[in-house]
C-alpha positions as CSV (number, residue, x, y, z in Angstrom):
1,M,0.0,0.0,0.0
2,Q,1.4,3.3,-1.0
3,L,0.8,6.5,1.0
4,P,-0.5,9.6,-0.7
5,G,2.3,12.1,-1.5
6,G,1.5,14.5,1.2
7,M,1.4,11.8,3.9
8,S,4.7,10.4,2.6
9,N,6.4,13.8,2.8
10,M,5.0,14.3,6.3
11,L,6.4,11.0,7.5
12,K,9.8,11.9,6.0
13,Q,9.7,15.2,7.9
14,I,8.8,13.5,11.2
15,K,11.6,11.0,10.7
16,K,14.0,13.9,10.1
17,V,12.8,15.7,13.2
18,Q,13.3,12.5,15.3
19,E,16.8,12.0,13.9
20,T,17.8,15.6,14.5
21,I,16.5,15.5,18.1
22,Q,18.2,12.2,18.8
23,K,21.5,13.5,17.4
24,K,21.3,16.6,19.6
25,Q,20.5,14.4,22.7
26,E,23.6,12.4,22.0
27,E,25.6,15.5,21.7
28,L,24.3,16.7,25.0
29,Q,26.1,13.7,26.6
30,N,29.4,15.5,25.7
31,L,28.3,18.9,26.9
32,R,30.1,19.9,30.2
33,V,29.1,22.5,32.8
34,E,30.9,23.2,36.0
35,A,29.7,24.5,39.3
36,S,31.6,25.2,42.5
37,A,30.9,25.9,46.1
38,G,33.0,27.3,49.0
39,G,35.0,29.6,46.8
40,G,35.9,26.7,44.5
41,V,37.0,24.1,47.1
42,V,34.3,21.8,45.8
43,R,33.7,21.6,42.1
44,V,31.2,19.5,40.2
45,V,31.0,18.8,36.5
46,A,27.7,17.6,34.9
47,N,26.9,16.7,31.3
48,G,24.0,18.0,29.3
49,R,21.8,15.2,30.6
50,E,22.3,16.5,34.2
51,E,24.5,13.5,35.1
52,I,27.4,14.2,37.4
53,V,30.6,13.2,35.5
54,D,33.4,14.7,37.7
55,L,33.9,15.9,41.2
56,H,36.8,17.6,42.9
57,I,37.2,18.3,46.7
58,D,40.2,20.3,47.9
59,K,42.0,18.6,50.8
60,E,41.7,21.6,53.1
61,V,37.9,21.4,53.2
62,V,38.0,17.8,54.4
63,D,37.5,18.1,58.2
64,P,36.4,15.0,60.1
65,E,35.0,17.3,62.8
66,D,32.8,19.1,60.3
67,V,31.5,16.6,57.8
68,E,28.2,18.5,57.6
69,M,29.9,21.5,56.0
70,L,31.4,19.3,53.3
71,E,28.0,17.7,52.7
72,D,26.4,21.1,52.3
73,L,29.1,22.3,49.9
74,L,28.7,19.1,47.8
75,L,24.9,19.4,47.7
76,S,25.2,23.0,46.7
77,A,27.7,22.4,43.9
78,I,25.7,19.4,42.6
79,K,22.4,21.3,42.5
80,E,24.0,24.2,40.7
81,A,25.7,21.9,38.2
82,Q,22.5,20.1,37.5
83,A,20.6,23.4,37.1
84,K,23.3,24.7,34.7
85,A,23.1,21.5,32.7
86,K,19.4,21.7,32.5
87,E,19.5,25.3,31.3
88,A,22.2,24.5,28.7
89,S,20.3,21.5,27.5
90,Q,17.1,23.3,27.2
91,K,18.8,26.1,25.3
92,E,20.3,23.6,22.8
93,M,17.0,21.8,22.3
94,D,15.1,25.1,21.9
95,E,17.6,25.9,19.1
96,V,16.9,22.6,17.4
97,M,13.2,23.0,17.6
98,K,13.5,26.6,16.2
99,S,15.7,25.4,13.4
100,L,13.1,22.8,12.5
101,G,10.3,25.4,12.6
102,L,8.7,23.8,15.6
103,P,7.3,25.7,18.6
104,H,8.9,25.7,22.1
105,I,7.1,23.2,24.3
106,P,8.1,23.6,27.9
107,G,9.2,20.4,29.6
108,L,9.3,18.4,26.4
109,F,13.1,17.8,26.7
């Protein structure tokens, strides 16, 4: 069964959109954003999928008598890295949608 010309073209466009979005999502795996806390004594790197990919803690901030401070610094840096990754990812996906002539749909990606 052959599809009418308009339907066939529409399916090709949908496939192109899916491929473009999938490619961009793969690229986001390589995007890196960094956040820090405590003046840089704790640094966290996340990728464009909001996954933590690297963590650095300066030795001077490791105090067995004040583990709570280190925990707070880590949480702060992780949350900031994830927020930056989400923002960067959304910006990238918005550009893809715009280039494809599609509207911005909040929360879609």
